[in-house]
Each structure stands twice: as structure tokens, then as C-alpha cells.
N, C-alpha and C positions, 0 to 999 in steps of 0.2 A: 504494500500500500504506500501511497505517497506520504512523505513526512514533511513537516514544516520546520519552524524555527522554535527555539527554546521558549520564547515568551508567548507563543500562540497568536501572533499578530499576522493575519493573512495580509500580504502586501508589504510586510517589513522586509528589510534587507536580509537575504539568506545568510544563515550562520552555519557553522559546521554541523553536519548531521551525526557526527560521532562524538561521544563524550566519554571521559574516563569515570568509571565507577569508583567507589571508595577503596576497593581492593586493587585498583589500577587496571583492571581488565577493561577492554573495549566493550561498550554497550551502546545500543541504539537508544537515543533519547530525543524524540522528535516532538514537534509542536502539537500536531493534531492526533496522531495515533502512533503506536509503536509496532515495529516489525521491519522485516528486511526484504519484502517482496519486490519493491522497486526503490531505486535511489530517488531522492527528491529532485524535482525538476521545476522549481518555482519560477513563475513569470515575474520579471523585475517590475517594480512599480516606481523605480527611480525617475523615470521620464514623465511621470504623471504629476500634474500640477492641480492641486485642489485648494481652494480658499478655505479659510476657517469659517467664513460666513458668506452666504449668497443672498442677493436681493431679488426682487421681482423684475422681470424684463417687460416693460410697458412703454409703448410708443418709441421704441428704439433707445430707451434709457434704462439704467438700472436704478430702481426705486426702492427705497428702504421701507419695509413693513414694520409697524409698531410692535408686532408680536413675532416670536421666533419659535421654531421647532427643530429638534435634532434628528438627523438621519444617521443610522448606525450600520456597522458591518455585521451582518447576521452570523458570520462565521466566528466572530470574536466578541461581539457585544460592545465593541469600542465605537465611540462617536467619530464619525468622519467629518461632519460639517454641520453648521446651523443653516437653516433656510428660513425665508420669511413665510409668514402665514397671512394670506390675503383675506382681509375682511370685506364686508359689503362695499365700502367706498373704493377699495382697490379693484374689486371686480368691476364696479362702475367705470372706473378710470381706464381699465384695460379694454372694456367693450367700446367705450367712447373713442379710444385710440384706434381700434380696429375699424370702427365705422368711418372715421375720418380718412383713414388710409384707403378704405374701399371706395369711397365716393370721389376722392380727389386724385388717387394714383392708380391703385392696382387693377380695378375693374376696367379702367380706361386704357390700360397699357396693352399694346398688341400681344397676342399669344406668343409670338416668337421671342419677344423681350422677356416675358415671364419665364419662358423656357430657359433662357440664358441664366437667370438667377438660380433656377433649380439645378441646371447642369453644374454651375459653379459650386453650389452647396454639396452636390454629390461628390465632386472631386475633392473638396475640402474634407469630407467625411473619409474618403479613401486615404488621404494623406495622414489623417490622425486616427486611423482605425485602431492601431495598437493601443493608443492611449484610451480611447473610448471603450475598448473591450475590457481593459483592466478596471476602469471605473465602474462599468456595468457589473462586473463580477464582484468587486468590493462592496458595492451598494446593494446588490440583489442576492448574492450567494451562489449564483450559478457557476458551473465549472468554466474556466477560462477557455477551454477548447470549444465550448458551445458559443460563448460570446465572440470569440475570435473567428471561428470558422463558419458559423451559421448566422448569428445575429447581424454582425457588422456588414458582411457582404450583401445580405438581403436589404439592409437599410440603404446602402448606396444604390443597389439595384432598383429599389422602388423610386428613388428620386430620379435616377436616370430614365426609368421607364415613363414616368408621368411627365418629365420634362419634354419627352418626345411627343406627348399628346397635346401639349399646351397650345400649339398652333394648328391642330388638326381636329378640333372639336366638331367642325361641320361634317367631317368624314366619319366621326364616331357615331353621329346621329343623322344619317342621310335624310334629306328632305325636311329637316328641322333646324331651327336656329337655337343654339345653346347659349343661355345667359347665366351668369353666376347668381347665386342666391343672396349673398351679402356677407354678414358676419357669422362665423361658425364657432360654436363652443365645443371643444373636444376634451373629453375626460378619458384618460388612459390608465391601464392597470399596472400592477407592480411586477407581473411575471415576465413581460417582455417590454420594458419601459421605452427603450430607444426604437425598437422595431415597430411597436404600436404607434409611436409618434410619427414614424415615417409612413406607415400605412394610412394615417389620417391626414397628415400635413400635405403630402405630395399631391394627391388628387384634388384636394380643396384649393391649394394654391395654383395648380395648373389650370383649374377652371375659372380663376379670377376672384375667388373668395379671400377674405382675410380671416385670421384665426386668433382665438384666445385658447391656449392649450393649458390644461391643468393636469400635471402628472400625479401619480399616487404619492401619498405622504411618506411612504417607506422607501421609495426609490426615485427621488427627484433629481439626482445629480446629473445624469446624462441628458435629461431634457434641458437643464440649465446650461450645460456645456454646449448643447446644440444651439441654444440661443446665442452663445458666444460666436459660434460659427456663422449663424445667420447675420449677426452684426458684422463679422469679418467679410462676409460675402457681399455686403453693401445693400441688403434688402431695404426698401423704403421704410421709414419708421412707421410702426403700427401694423405692418402687414402680418407679422407674427408676434404675439405677446405670450409670455410664459409666466403663469402665476402658480405659486405653490401653496399648499395648505392641506387640511384634512377634509373629511366628508362635507362639512358645512360650506367650505369654499366651492366645492364642486356643485353642491346644491344651489348656491347663489348664482353660479354661472348658468346652470341649466334653466333656472327660473327667470333669468334676466329677460325683460320684455323686448330688448333690442337685439337679442340673439335670434337669427333667422333659421338656424339649423343646429341640431345637437347630434354629436357622434359620441357614443359611449361604448367602451369595452369593460366588462366587469361581471359582477355576480348577477344572477337572474333576479334576486330579490331587489337589488337597487334598480335594475332595468325596469321592473314593474312599477316602481315608484316614479321613475322618469316618465314612463309612458302615461301614468296617471296625471302627472303635473302638466304634460303637454297636450293632453286630450282636450279638444275643442279650441285650441289656440290657433290652429292653422299652420303652426311651425312644423318643419320637417325633422325627422330624426332617423338615425340608424342605431341599432342595438346589437352588439356582438356579445352574447352572454355565455352561460355555462354549458357544459356538455357531459355526457356519460357514454363515450363512444364504445361500440361493440367491435371487437377484433375477433373475426370468425376464422377458425382453422379447420379446414376439411382434411379428411384422411388421405387425400392424394396430394397434399401440399408438401413442398420440400421442408422437412421438419427443422433442420438446422437453420435454414434461412428464416423460417417463421419464428423461431426462438429469438433470433436477433431482432426481428421486427417487433416482437412482444416487448423486449427490453427497451428498444428505442421508443416504443409507443407509450410506455408507462413511466419509465425512469428518466427519460429526457427532461432536463430542468427540474429534477426532483418531483416530477408529476405535476408541477405548477403549469399546466397547459390545458386550456379549455377544451382542446380536441384530443386529449390524452386517451389512449386505448385502455381505459380503466376497467372495462368488462371484457373478459376473455371467454369465448365459447369454443370448445374443442370437441370434435367428433369423438364419440366414445371409444372407437377402436384404437385411437392413438393418444388418448388422454393421459394414461400413465407415463408413456414415453415423453410426451411434451412436458409434463410437470417435472419429471425427473431431470430432463435436460435443462429446463428453465432454472431449477434450483441450483444445479451445478454452475450454470452461467452466472447466476446472481452472486454466488460465492466469490467469483472472480472480479466483481465490480469494485472499483477503488472509491472508497468514501473518505473524504477529508478536505484538506485545504483547497478551496475553490481556485486559488491562483496556481496550484500545482498542475502542470500539463498532463500528469497521469490520472488526475481525478475524473471519475465518471459521475459520482453523485455528490453534489455540494450541500450547502446549508439550506435549511428551511427559511423562508423569507423573513419571518417574524415570530415572536413568542405567541402572538394571537393565533396565527395560522398553525403553529405547532400544537397548540392546545386543541384546536378543532380536529386535527388529524388524530390525536390521541383519543379524543372522545368518540369519534366514529369507529376507530379500530376496536376500542373497548366494547362498543355496542355490537360489533360483529362477533366478538367472542361470546358475549352474553346471549346472542340470538342463536348460537349453536354452530356457526361456521368454524372451520378448523384453520387456525392462523399459523403461518410459518414465516420466520424472518431470517435473513442472511446473518452471517456471523461476524460482520465487521465491528470493530470497536468504535464507539462514538467518541468524538473529541470532548475534552473537558469543558471547553468554553463554547458559547454560541448555541445555535438552535439546530438540532439534528434529529433525523429519524431514519431507522434502518429500512432498506427495501423490504417490502412485505407482500405476501400473497395469502389469499384465503381460498380454500377449497371447501367442498360440500356446502356451497351457497344456495340459497333459495331466492326466487324472484322477489319475495317480500322483504328480504333483508335490507336494512338501511344502507349497508355498504354496496349493495347492488343498485339501489334507487337514487341515493344521494351523491352529489358531487363532493368528493373528498379533497381534491386538489392537493394531492401528495403522492408519495411513492408507494401506493397501495393498490393491489390488483385483486379483483374478485373473479374467480374461475368457476365456470359451469360447463356442463357437457350437454351434447345433443346427439340425437340419432339420425334425424333426417334434415334436409335443407329447409323444409317447411317449418320445422321446430326451431331451427336456428334463426330464421327470419322473424318468427313470432316473438321469440325471446328478445331479439335485438331491438325490435320496435316497441317492446313493453317498457317504456321509459317516457318521462315528460320531456326529455331533451331530444334534439335532432340536429346535432352539429356535424358529426363526422362518424366514420366507421372504416373498417378494413376487412378485406376478404383474402384468404390465402388458399389457393388451389392451383393445380397443374392444368386445369381446363379453362380455356378462354370462354367457352359457352356458359360455363357455370358462373364465371365472373360477371358476365353481362346479365344473366338471369337474376342472380342474388342482389347485385348492386341496384338493379332497377326496382327491387322490392323493399329495400331498406329506406326508411324515411329519415334521411339525413342530408345535409347540404353538401358535404364533401366526403368522398369515398376514395380510398386507396386500394389498389389491387397488388398483392405481393410486395408491398412496401408500406411505410407509414411515416407520417409527419414530414411530407415533402411539400415545399412551398416554392412559388414562383410569382414574381410581380404581375405576370400576364394572366394568372389564373385566379378567378374569383373565389372568395372565401366567405362563408356565412351559413346560418342554420335555419331550422324550422322550429315550430312549437316554442318551448321555453328557452330555446337557444338563440333567439333573437329575430331581428327584422332587418333586411337589407343585405347588401354584399359589399365587400371591400376587396380591392385588387382587380386587375384586368380592366377590360372595357366597361364591365358592369360596375366597377368602382367609381367611374366618373358620374354615372347617372344620379346618385344621391346629392351631388354638389352643383347641379345645374337645373335651370328651368327651361323646358323645351317649348319653343313657340313655332 
């Protein structure tokens, strides 16, 4: 397993991984866990520049908020920085700045000029990708390999993709004229802070809207550093405004009467409240909410490949993924084999310092989320499901949870029906394809799913019957800027990404 430094500070300068014991013998004494499976490979944070305190980015200026909140490193519990907490007056100021920029500058600017700003921002993100990846990992707890190799490339790709659409909106909607909506309020979650910001900012700006962006209170740093890049790229003042704060700040933004459209990614419970607040106002909204994806393994599937897909589907980003494959359905004939291979694979996962390049499973984002995971896992045991956890040692500091699977689950169990949002997998078996589809659809959610089989005809048949917005075949958690993403039922309304991701940000005439 990867090992860290003596003091347990993810992101601190690496120290010697070997220390002398009292009797003089060499002994491994590492930061997060102890063992000799892998030598430590920490990503340096020396090149990262974080301020002690961040202000609000409003109207092209950094504005001090009267109240402050702390953001911490979930791997260590140490404070990374203080950020402002925007109250009602600051929200008013940010919306007013966005409205002025919309009416006087951005909406009147030719699409090709708007595209130039987005291209410039995408290039700046590429130039500083290493720094942003480290900050994303320190602030959110996800492994550096995921931040570096998945999140940051996708962030830049989304800005590049929508920059190309900025002067082609008439071709996106043939026979119609696309006009921007105005001021957009965007509230993003803590599981993919920078990527969700890109998903929402890029199409909104390409279409000529201005934005007030509110990141999650536990992961605000990459959004604030993105504001620094927006300033460096020379965006007109007020086109993008970034305000930080807790749930009340987001609520004030959503309810603001001068916000023309709301885009939200987060829990289904909050999404329902937003829909209730906006009902009857005539304002538009998109909601990307929770999920409880079914990952279906047929007996003709390549088992080893499927096991890797299961691991990627549920343990990627510690299970903090709305489209995580948190329900596994395995055909009875191969169930024992799949579970045995899955357990063996889980024992090889490296849990520890998120900044170590060996790490597969990082820290849980917050104490609050860790408690929710624990409560739901305890309920699974109480309801009679059989729990098995991998044998990794948990670090002494920070928020951690072992990769966990449940077998002997029933459809009525809370671990099967509720979104856990952690590294917890509920496993069930099925005999026929019809049974698999019926069980997969027996959920209030409808965001994503996966099918594993050697037969293409079965892929088309099964995926056409599963009520979910995104379906993968013989893979899982694959994303592309040109591909739309979104769900049905309690998983949300609207699509983000691709050509379909432009529609929520324009009025067609």
C-alpha cells in the first residue's frame, strides 16, 4: 500500500519512508498506513500556491465577505484555507454584476469572440492542470490519479468542445434562431467540483449567458482558482462570478428573482426543493440528481473484464459518483465466481494518501458524509444482508471507509433502494434477462446503468428496456464532452454535455 509522511499531512513534502526503531532495526513507519506492498510515490505539492484566505469573485473583482468558513483536507482534517460566505447582499451584488455584463457585453458579443475566450481558458487550464489536480485532491480527497488523468483532461475538453459551438448555434438548431436566456445561477456539488463547473460554465457561456457559480462549501478551492484563470484570460467583468458559502447561499441564489435559469447538481432531496421554489415562476432549470445504477453481469460476459468494471463502477472516487454502479446483478451461474474474484481484487486496492500515485481509494469527502455511509451500512447488516469489507488498514487521521460489499440482499433493503454515495456495493442474483430488467428498474432513480455480455443483440435488447438516461455496455463510467448526460425519474431533468447540453441555455425562436 502507498505510504505517506510521518506527520500525516497529505501534500506535505515527502520525508523518508524508512525509520529506525528503538532497537535500531529498519521499520516501515508511514503516514497513512503501514506495510511494504508499494514504495510511496507522493505527488509534490511544492508548485501549488494556495492563499490563506479567499474572497468572492464578483464583477471581475475580489470582494471580501463579512463572514468566513474553513475548507479542510479530508485526508488529514487540516485546514487548507478560509473562504468567504456570501450572504443575501453579496448574492444580490453578484447577480447584478452578471446582469450588467449580459446586457452590455456578453450577449452582444459575436459567437466567434466568445469562443476565443473559452479557447483561451481551456489552454490556461491545460497549462496549470498539474496544479489544479493537486488542489482538487487536497480539497476533495480523491486519488491524484483520478484528478490528474480523468478530471482535468475532461475539464479542458469541455471548454474546448463548447468553444467550438459558440459561433455555430444556428447549425445546432436548424431553422431556429438561438438566443441566450440571461443570467444563470449554477450550484455544483463536492464530488467533482472542477468538472461540474466546466460542465455548466462552458455551454452557458458559449450560448451568450452570464453566470453566478456557487461551489459546494466543502470543496470551493478549484472553483476559486478557476476564477483566477478567468480573470487571467481577460473575460469581461461580471461574465463569471464565483460566490462561496453553505446551503443558504445556494438557496438565495436559486430564489433570486433576477436569475433566469438555474442549473443544479446534487442530492435528489435538494433538487425537489429547487423544483418547488421555481414552480410557477416561468424560470428554467436543469437538475442532475442522485442515482442507484444497476450493473448487470450475464453468464456469457468476460468475467475478469467485468470485475474490473465493477471496481471502476463503485470504487471510483470512493463511490462519490451519482452514476456509480452501486447495485450489482449477477446471473446465478457465475455469481460465486464473480464474488470470489471481486473480493480478491478488492484486497489489492490501495487505500491511503490521496496524493500518492499508487492510491486507488482516497478519503471520504467529509465527516457528515462518512456518518451517512456508516448509518446505511449498519442498516444493511440489521436488515439481514451479509457484509464483507476488504482488509486495508484505515489511516489514523481524516475520514475513511473500507471498500464494502453486501450479498444476500433483498429488493426492500435500504442499501438497495437508497443512494449511499460511498464505496458500498449491494449484490443480487438473477436467473433470466427479464428478472434482471425488472430488478434494475425497481428503483426511484434512473440515471445510469451497465450491461456486461458477449452478445451484441443482448446489449441492445437489455439497454432498451432499462429506464435510465445513460447506459454503458462492457465498460462503465466513460464520459465525453460530445455525449449527453442526465437521468429520468428522481435522477433529474435535462441533459448536460453534447449538442443536447446547449438547449437548456438558449431560447429558440
